[in-house]
N, C-alpha and C positions, 0 to 999 in steps of 0.2 A: 667767746670767739665768734666770729661772723661768717657765714657763707651767704653766696649769692645764687638765687635759683635761676633757671633758664629764662624766666621772665624778667629778670633783672631786681627782684626782691631781696633785700638783705634780711637775714635771720640771725638773731643772736641765740647762742646755745651754749650749754656746758656739758661735757662729756667726761664722767669720773668713774674710775675703778674697772675692774674686769669681771667677767662672768656673762650670764645671760643678760641681753639689754633689756632695760626697762625705761620707757619714756612717760615723763610726767607732763599733763597739759593742764594749765590753770584756767580759772574762770574769767568772767568780764572784769576788764581794767586791772587785773592782777599781774605783776612781774613774776619771773620764774623764781625770785629770790624767796617766795612765799614757802617753797619745799625745803630750802636749806636748813632750817632749823631742827624739824623733826623727821621728815620723810626721807631726805637724801641720806643722813647717817645711818638710819635703820636699815634701809635697803642695801646700802653698802656693806654694813655689817652682817647682812643676811646672805651676801656673796653675789650680789647683783652689779652689773654696770648701770649706772644711773645717768640718764641724759635728761636734761630740762631746756626748755626753750621759751623765749619771749614771743608770743603769738603776734603776727602782724597787727600793728595798732599799738603795740607797747615797745617804747624805747629800751634798748638801743635797735631792735628791730625797726624796718620801715614803718613808718606811721599809717601809711594807706589813707591820706587825707581825702583822696577822692572816692573812699568807700570801697568795700570788698563784699565778697559773699562767703557762706560757709563752704562752698566748693573750693573758693580760693585758699582758705584755711587749711582745708584737707589736702590740697595740692602742696602747701607748704610743708605740712608734716610728712607726707610722702617723699617729698624732695630730700628732706633732711635725714630721713631714715636711709635712704638710698646712698646719699653722700656719705654717711657715717659707716656705710656698710654694717648696719644694725638690724638686719632682718634675717629671720622672722622676729618681730619685737614684741614684748609685753607692753601695753600702753595702759596708763591709768589717767583718767580725766576727772575733773570735777566741774560741776555746773556746766558753763559754755565748753569746757574742755571735754566734758563727757559727750556733748553735742558733737563735737568735732570727731571723737573716737568713734562714736555711733555710725556716723557718716562715713569714716574711714573704714570701718569694718564692712560697710556695704561696697564702696567704691574700690578698695585695695585690699581684700583680704589676704593677699598673697603676702603681704608685707607683715602681718600680724600672727602672733602666736596664741595670745589671750588678751582680753580687755577688761579692765574694772572701771565701772561708771558709777562716780560718786555724785550725790546730790544730783541725780539725773531724772529725767522724765521722757516721755514719748511725745508729749504736748503740753504747751504752756497754758495756763489758766488765763481767763479774759483779763483779770486783774493784773497778773504779772505782764501781760502783753501791753496794757494801758500803761502801767508803772514804767516799763522799759522805754516806751515811745516817748513819755513825758520827760524823762530824764535825758534822753537824747535831744529832745527839743530845748530844754534848759541850756545844755551845752551849746547847741547851734545859736541860739539868741544871745549867748554871752551872758546870761543871768547869774549873778553872783549871790548865792544865800550864805548867811552866816556860817562860818567853818563849824561852829560848835553844833549848829543845827544839822547840818550834813553829817557829821560824825554821828550824832545821837540816831538820827533817822536809819543810818547804816547799822548801827549797833542793834536797834530794835529789829531790824529786818533779816539779820544774819546770825545772831548769837541766841543761845539757849536761855531759858528763864533762870537756871542757877547762876550763870555768869552775870546776867543782868542784875541779879539780886545782891551780888557782892559789890559794894560800892568800890571797894580798892581795885579789884580786878577790872570792874567795868570802866573805871577811870583809866587804866593802863589801856584798854582797848580804844577808848575815845582818843587818847594821845595818839595812838598808833594810826587810827583812821585819819585823824586831822592831818598828820605828817604825810601820810602816803596817798593823799587825794590826787587823782588824775583826772582831768577834765579836758583832754585834747580831742582832736577830731578822730583819732584812732579809736579811743574809747567810745565815742559817739557811734562809730560804725559797728563796734562790737555790741553796744546795747541793742542796736537795731536788729542783731542776729540773735540776741540771747532769748528773745521770746519765740519758741520753736512752733511751727505749724504741727498740725496732727501728722506725725509721721509713723504712727504704730504699724499701719498696714505694710508700709515699706520694710520696717525692721523685722517682719516675719521672714524676710530674705537674707538675714544675716547668718553667716556660717561659722563665725569665730566664736570660740567659747567665751561667754560674757557672764560676769559677776557684778549685780547691782548693789550698791551700798547706800542706804538712806539714813538720814539723821533724824532722830525722833521727834525734835521740834522745829524741823526745817519748814519755814513759811513759803520758800521758794519752790521746792520740789520735795512735797511731803511724802512720808513713807508710802501712802496709798499710790501716789504717782510712780514711785519706784517700783512697786508690786505691779502696777500696771504694765510698766516698760518691761519687767522681766517676764511676764506673762506673753508679751508680744515677740519676745526673741526666743527662738526655739532653743530649749536646753538651758537657758539663762537661770541662774540662781539669784537668790535675793537675801538680804541681811539688813537689819536696822541696828544702828549703834545708838544706845540710849543716852539721854542727857545732855544733848547738844543740838545746835541749829545748823543753819546752812554751811557754816565755817566748821563743821565737825572735825575736819582733818586737823584744824589748829585748837579746838576746845578740847578734844579727847584724842590726842595724837597716839597715845600708847594703844588703845583699843583699836583705832583705825589701822595702826602699822600692823598690829597682829593679824588683823583681817586681811590686809593687802598680802603680807608674806605668806599667810596660809594659803590663799588661793594662787598666787603666783609660783609658790613651789610645787603644787600639785593641782594641775589645771583640769577642768572637765575635758571629757572626750569631745571631739568635734560633733556638734549635734547633727542628728539624722532625721529628727522628727520631733513631735511634741513631747512634752514631759521633760523631766530632770534626767541629765545624762550621768552616767556612772563616771567615777574619777579615774584617771590614768596618769602615770607620770609623763612629762614631756618626752622622754625617750621612747616610752611605749607608744605614744601618740605618733611618732615619726617613722615607726617601723612599717 
């Protein structure tokens, strides 16, 4: 389904089920369908209304060929939540989707009930910044690298060692990466946003309950970066899922889904200061 924002941006979304709303936000270059195999069924079975969207830059949402900012992506999410009357909403973001969720928690806390930040950080490393800018430059120049090479680099960058060591499983991933390659201008714009500046100090102002989920072998947002992010957000909690890389929600979906449902069903109290907050049910929090 499509909605059009006040600024004329068309956003593609799917809205399924009943219950408390949960919005899932994808990472750089990823369509909303990445959630369909594992997370959407698990969350619907747990009694949630599940909303997925294609971020600006990913078809059939508008491509954003002229470029856009993270503030534009935050505004898109806010517009969709208000359009669907899905507030207050629980939001789950991974990688760039986590960045959007972090900024949304600062800009529009009134729209949110709780936030899960997967494969997340409060600042990108110098290497990650250089890599993202170089990939964007390849797209801008129209450089065509061999598909097998691109798929192998993507696998090495995003999967855990156990997956890479299993030749049959790794071959399936390589086929998937080769078939789902997206190198349009919208992806280029997302790449340029995916390298975060240092936002740790700003995130000390987040008032929404947050849970950071890291993946043990994540090279993009390692567990140390997730712990650093959780320390910056008042009351945030942190958990590392073992045995997977940056795509941990696809490599270890059962473990990730249990973690999501555990937090989304029993959210932390709204932070009032430093330290970890005690847990209360959503109903108790709204009293």
